[in-house]
C-alpha positions as a Markdown table, in Angstrom:
| # | Residue | x | y | z |
|---|---|---|---|---|
| 1 | Met | -26.1 | -173.6 | -136.4 |
| 2 | Thr | -27.4 | -171.2 | -133.5 |
| 3 | Asp | -26.4 | -171.3 | -129.9 |
| 4 | Phe | -30.0 | -171.6 | -128.9 |
| 5 | Val | -32.9 | -173.8 | -128.3 |
| 6 | Asp | -36.2 | -172.5 | -128.0 |
| 7 | Ile | -38.9 | -174.4 | -126.0 |
| 8 | Lys | -42.6 | -174.0 | -125.9 |
| 9 | Ala | -45.7 | -175.9 | -125.6 |
| 10 | Ala | -46.9 | -177.0 | -129.1 |
| 11 | Ser | -50.0 | -175.4 | -130.6 |
| 12 | Leu | -52.7 | -177.3 | -132.2 |
| 13 | Glu | -51.2 | -176.7 | -135.4 |
| 14 | Glu | -47.7 | -177.9 | -134.3 |
| 15 | Leu | -49.1 | -181.2 | -133.1 |
| 16 | Asp | -48.3 | -182.5 | -136.5 |
| 17 | Glu | -44.6 | -182.0 | -136.0 |
| 18 | Val | -44.5 | -183.5 | -132.4 |
| 19 | Lys | -46.3 | -186.6 | -134.3 |
| 20 | Ala | -43.4 | -186.7 | -137.0 |
| 21 | Leu | -40.5 | -186.3 | -134.3 |
| 22 | Arg | -42.1 | -189.3 | -132.6 |
| 23 | Glu | -42.9 | -191.3 | -135.5 |
| 24 | Gln | -39.4 | -190.9 | -136.9 |
| 25 | Ile | -37.6 | -191.8 | -133.7 |
| 26 | Phe | -39.9 | -194.3 | -131.8 |
| 27 | Val | -41.7 | -196.1 | -134.7 |
| 28 | Lys | -38.9 | -195.9 | -137.5 |
| 29 | Glu | -35.8 | -196.1 | -135.4 |
| 30 | Glu | -36.8 | -198.1 | -132.5 |
| 31 | Gly | -39.7 | -200.2 | -133.9 |
| 32 | Val | -42.3 | -199.3 | -131.7 |
| 33 | Pro | -45.7 | -200.2 | -133.1 |
| 34 | Tyr | -47.5 | -197.1 | -134.3 |
| 35 | Asp | -50.7 | -198.0 | -132.3 |
| 36 | Ala | -48.8 | -198.2 | -129.2 |
| 37 | Glu | -47.1 | -195.1 | -129.8 |
| 38 | Phe | -50.0 | -193.0 | -130.6 |
| 39 | Asp | -52.3 | -194.4 | -127.8 |
| 40 | Gly | -55.3 | -191.9 | -127.8 |
| 41 | Asn | -53.9 | -189.7 | -125.0 |
| 42 | Glu | -52.4 | -187.0 | -127.3 |
| 43 | Leu | -55.4 | -184.6 | -126.9 |
| 44 | Gly | -55.4 | -185.1 | -123.1 |
| 45 | Ala | -51.7 | -183.9 | -122.7 |
| 46 | Val | -49.3 | -181.0 | -123.1 |
| 47 | His | -46.7 | -181.5 | -125.7 |
| 48 | Leu | -43.3 | -179.6 | -125.3 |
| 49 | Leu | -41.6 | -178.7 | -128.6 |
| 50 | Ala | -37.8 | -177.8 | -129.0 |
| 51 | Arg | -36.5 | -176.0 | -132.0 |
| 52 | Val | -33.1 | -175.1 | -133.1 |
| 53 | Asp | -33.0 | -172.6 | -135.8 |
| 54 | Gly | -36.8 | -173.0 | -136.3 |
| 55 | Glu | -36.1 | -177.1 | -136.9 |
| 56 | Pro | -38.0 | -179.3 | -134.6 |
| 57 | Val | -35.7 | -181.3 | -132.7 |
| 58 | Gly | -37.2 | -182.7 | -129.7 |
| 59 | Thr | -40.5 | -183.2 | -127.8 |
| 60 | Met | -42.0 | -184.3 | -124.7 |
| 61 | Arg | -45.6 | -185.2 | -123.5 |
| 62 | Ile | -46.9 | -184.3 | -120.0 |
| 63 | Arg | -50.1 | -185.8 | -118.4 |
| 64 | Gly | -51.6 | -185.0 | -115.0 |
| 65 | Phe | -52.7 | -187.7 | -112.6 |
| 66 | Gly | -54.1 | -186.5 | -109.3 |
| 67 | Asp | -51.4 | -185.2 | -107.2 |
| 68 | Phe | -48.4 | -186.0 | -109.9 |
| 69 | Val | -47.5 | -185.8 | -113.2 |
| 70 | Lys | -46.1 | -188.3 | -115.8 |
| 71 | Phe | -43.2 | -187.3 | -118.5 |
| 72 | Glu | -43.8 | -189.3 | -121.6 |
| 73 | Arg | -42.5 | -189.9 | -125.0 |
| 74 | Ala | -39.4 | -187.7 | -124.5 |
| 75 | Cys | -37.1 | -188.0 | -127.5 |
| 76 | Val | -34.6 | -186.0 | -129.5 |
| 77 | Ile | -33.4 | -186.2 | -133.2 |
| 78 | Gln | -30.0 | -187.8 | -133.7 |
| 79 | Lys | -27.9 | -185.0 | -134.3 |
| 80 | Phe | -29.0 | -183.3 | -131.1 |
| 81 | Arg | -28.6 | -186.2 | -128.8 |
| 82 | Lys | -25.1 | -185.1 | -127.6 |
| 83 | Thr | -26.6 | -181.9 | -126.5 |
| 84 | Asn | -28.4 | -180.6 | -123.5 |
| 85 | Val | -31.8 | -180.5 | -125.3 |
| 86 | Ala | -33.1 | -183.4 | -123.5 |
| 87 | Ser | -32.0 | -182.1 | -120.2 |
| 88 | Leu | -33.7 | -178.6 | -121.2 |
| 89 | Leu | -37.0 | -180.3 | -122.0 |
| 90 | Met | -37.0 | -182.2 | -118.5 |
| 91 | Asp | -36.2 | -178.8 | -116.9 |
| 92 | Thr | -38.9 | -176.8 | -118.5 |
| 93 | Ala | -41.3 | -179.6 | -117.8 |
| 94 | Ala | -40.5 | -179.6 | -114.2 |
| 95 | Lys | -40.9 | -175.9 | -113.8 |
| 96 | Tyr | -44.3 | -175.9 | -115.9 |
| 97 | Cys | -45.6 | -178.5 | -113.8 |
| 98 | Ala | -44.3 | -177.1 | -110.6 |
| 99 | Val | -46.0 | -173.6 | -111.4 |
| 100 | Met | -49.1 | -175.6 | -112.2 |
| 101 | Gly | -49.2 | -176.8 | -108.7 |
| 102 | Tyr | -47.9 | -180.4 | -108.9 |
| 103 | Arg | -45.1 | -181.4 | -106.5 |
| 104 | Lys | -44.1 | -185.0 | -108.0 |
| 105 | Ala | -43.2 | -186.1 | -111.3 |
| 106 | Ser | -42.8 | -189.8 | -112.8 |
| 107 | Trp | -41.4 | -191.3 | -115.9 |
| 108 | Leu | -40.1 | -194.4 | -117.3 |
| 109 | Cys | -36.6 | -194.7 | -118.5 |
| 110 | Glu | -34.1 | -197.3 | -119.7 |
| 111 | Glu | -32.1 | -199.1 | -117.2 |
| 112 | Ala | -29.0 | -197.7 | -118.8 |
| 113 | Leu | -30.0 | -194.1 | -118.5 |
| 114 | Val | -31.0 | -194.3 | -114.6 |
| 115 | Ser | -27.6 | -193.2 | -113.3 |
| 116 | Arg | -28.0 | -189.9 | -115.8 |
| 117 | Trp | -31.3 | -189.0 | -114.2 |
| 118 | Gln | -30.1 | -189.7 | -110.6 |
| 119 | Lys | -27.2 | -187.2 | -111.2 |
| 120 | Met | -30.0 | -184.6 | -111.7 |
| 121 | Gly | -31.8 | -185.4 | -108.7 |
| 122 | Ala | -34.3 | -188.2 | -109.8 |
| 123 | Tyr | -34.3 | -191.6 | -108.0 |
| 124 | Val | -35.7 | -194.9 | -108.6 |
| 125 | Asn | -39.4 | -195.6 | -107.6 |
| 126 | Lys | -38.8 | -198.9 | -105.6 |
| 127 | Glu | -42.7 | -199.2 | -105.2 |
| 128 | Ile | -43.0 | -200.1 | -108.9 |
| 129 | Lys | -41.3 | -203.2 | -110.3 |
| 130 | Pro | -39.3 | -202.7 | -113.6 |
| 131 | Ser | -41.5 | -203.4 | -116.8 |
| 132 | Val | -40.5 | -204.6 | -120.2 |
| 133 | Gln | -42.2 | -202.8 | -123.1 |
| 134 | His | -41.5 | -203.6 | -126.6 |
| 135 | Gly | -38.4 | -205.6 | -125.5 |
| 136 | Val | -36.8 | -202.9 | -123.5 |
| 137 | Lys | -36.3 | -203.0 | -119.6 |
| 138 | Leu | -37.7 | -199.8 | -118.0 |
| 139 | Ile | -37.4 | -198.5 | -114.7 |
| 140 | Thr | -40.0 | -196.0 | -113.0 |
| 141 | Met | -38.2 | -192.9 | -111.7 |
| 142 | Arg | -39.6 | -190.3 | -109.3 |
| 143 | Tyr | -38.5 | -186.6 | -109.1 |
| 144 | Asp | -39.4 | -183.7 | -106.5 |
| 145 | Leu | -40.6 | -180.7 | -108.7 |
| 146 | Pro | -38.7 | -177.6 | -107.7 |
| 147 | Glu | -40.1 | -174.8 | -105.5 |
| 148 | Val | -41.5 | -171.9 | -107.3 |
| 149 | Lys | -42.4 | -168.3 | -106.0 |
| 150 | Gln | -45.6 | -168.3 | -107.9 |
| 151 | Lys | -48.0 | -171.2 | -108.7 |
| 152 | Ile | -51.5 | -172.0 | -109.8 |
| 153 | Asn | -54.2 | -172.6 | -107.2 |
| 154 | Ile | -57.9 | -172.6 | -106.7 |
| 155 | Asn | -57.6 | -168.9 | -105.7 |
| 156 | Thr | -55.6 | -167.8 | -108.7 |
| 157 | Asn | -57.3 | -164.7 | -110.4 |
| 158 | Pro | -59.3 | -165.8 | -113.5 |
| 159 | Glu | -57.5 | -163.0 | -115.6 |
| 160 | Ile | -54.2 | -165.1 | -114.9 |
| 161 | Leu | -55.8 | -168.6 | -115.5 |
| 162 | Asn | -57.0 | -167.3 | -119.0 |
| 163 | Lys | -53.4 | -166.3 | -120.2 |
| 164 | Lys | -51.6 | -168.4 | -122.7 |
| 165 | Ala | -50.4 | -171.4 | -120.9 |
| 166 | Gly | -46.8 | -171.1 | -119.3 |
| 167 | Tyr | -47.1 | -167.2 | -119.4 |
| 168 | Trp | -49.2 | -166.7 | -116.3 |
| 169 | Phe | -46.8 | -164.8 | -114.2 |
| 170 | Asp | -44.0 | -162.2 | -114.8 |
| 171 | Glu | -41.4 | -164.6 | -115.7 |
| 172 | Pro | -42.4 | -167.0 | -118.6 |
| 173 | Ile | -41.6 | -170.7 | -118.5 |
| 174 | Phe | -41.1 | -171.2 | -121.9 |
| 175 | Gly | -38.4 | -169.3 | -124.0 |
| 176 | Arg | -34.8 | -169.4 | -125.3 |
| 177 | Phe | -31.9 | -171.5 | -123.7 |
| 178 | Glu | -28.1 | -171.8 | -124.4 |
| 179 | Leu | -27.4 | -174.8 | -126.5 |
| 180 | Val | -24.5 | -176.9 | -125.1 |
| 181 | Thr | -22.9 | -180.1 | -126.6 |
| 182 | Lys | -21.6 | -182.8 | -124.7 |
| 183 | Ala | -18.3 | -181.9 | -125.5 |
| 184 | Gln | -18.5 | -178.3 | -124.3 |
| 185 | Lys | -20.1 | -179.7 | -121.2 |
| 186 | Gln | -17.1 | -182.0 | -120.4 |
| 187 | Arg | -14.7 | -179.2 | -120.8 |
| 188 | Phe | -16.8 | -177.1 | -118.5 |
| 189 | Glu | -16.9 | -180.0 | -115.9 |
| 190 | Ala | -13.1 | -180.7 | -116.3 |
| 191 | Leu | -12.4 | -176.8 | -115.9 |
| 192 | Ser | -14.7 | -176.6 | -112.8 |
| 193 | Arg | -12.8 | -179.9 | -111.2 |
| 194 | Arg | -9.4 | -178.3 | -111.9 |
| 195 | Val | -10.5 | -174.9 | -110.3 |
| 196 | Lys | -12.0 | -176.9 | -107.4 |
| 197 | Leu | -8.9 | -178.8 | -106.9 |
| 198 | Leu | -6.7 | -175.5 | -106.9 |
| 199 | Lys | -9.2 | -174.0 | -104.5 |
| 200 | Asn | -8.9 | -176.8 | -102.1 |
| 201 | Arg | -5.0 | -177.0 | -102.6 |
| 202 | Asn | -4.8 | -173.5 | -101.6 |
| 203 | Glu | -7.4 | -173.9 | -98.5 |
| 204 | Lys | -5.2 | -176.8 | -97.4 |
| 205 | Gln | -2.0 | -174.6 | -97.3 |
| 206 | Val | -3.8 | -171.8 | -95.5 |
| 207 | Asp | -5.0 | -174.6 | -93.0 |
| 208 | Asp | -1.4 | -175.8 | -92.6 |
| 209 | Trp | -0.2 | -172.2 | -91.4 |
| 210 | His | -0.2 | -171.7 | -87.8 |
| 211 | Pro | 0.4 | -168.4 | -85.9 |
| 212 | Pro | 3.7 | -167.8 | -84.2 |
| 213 | Leu | 3.9 | -168.8 | -80.5 |
| 214 | Lys | 3.0 | -166.0 | -78.1 |
| 215 | Asp | 6.2 | -165.9 | -76.4 |
| 216 | Trp | 8.1 | -165.5 | -79.8 |
| 217 | Arg | 10.4 | -162.6 | -80.0 |
| 218 | Pro | 12.3 | -161.0 | -82.9 |
| 219 | Pro | 16.1 | -161.7 | -82.8 |
| 220 | Leu | 18.3 | -159.3 | -81.0 |
| 221 | Lys | 20.1 | -156.8 | -83.2 |
| 222 | Ala | 24.0 | -157.3 | -82.9 |
| 223 | Gln | 25.3 | -155.0 | -80.5 |
| 224 | Pro | 28.2 | -153.0 | -81.2 |
| 225 | Lys | 31.6 | -154.3 | -79.7 |
| 226 | Thr | 32.7 | -152.3 | -77.0 |
| 227 | Arg | 36.3 | -152.3 | -75.5 |
């Protein structure tokens, strides 16, 4: 298995792969009715597609509404759920939408996953009551999209707008990212905590040190005895 994840906006030809992922995960694994999963909003959305070694492993749907975007239908196949693929999809979607000029994002997540997304900077939208869909309680999350140096606006040059989505400026949004497993992340976090602990311990030792008193004098040398 490679150590990288490739993420891009799915082309028209790749929508069949997006559909196959969601049908496998949502319809077959989770029992969501087919007509509810494929609700007629597919062609009015951007679909992110993640691949590992060329194999489709995850996807996410993005739809724009006025001054915010909604992240939907995010899923990852079973053998990559203990990796950072889901986080990479979210990060890429956030950057893509920020460059598009959006400032806020919203999505629904299972109640058990709220704390996970809160650690990434999202927060619960308390203006919207939890809902139940297909027997699952869902919480509406909000997220402030990152600041970016360059973004699309009404005055953007048409030559830039005509470029392939995600490749408008010098730094492309889509590309290859490092694949990290949950076990690797835990080891890294444990190492980071240990480094921080040692750093704090050393700083505390420095803080406990005090300079000598001003009137301190070195001990007098023993004088030779005289008769």
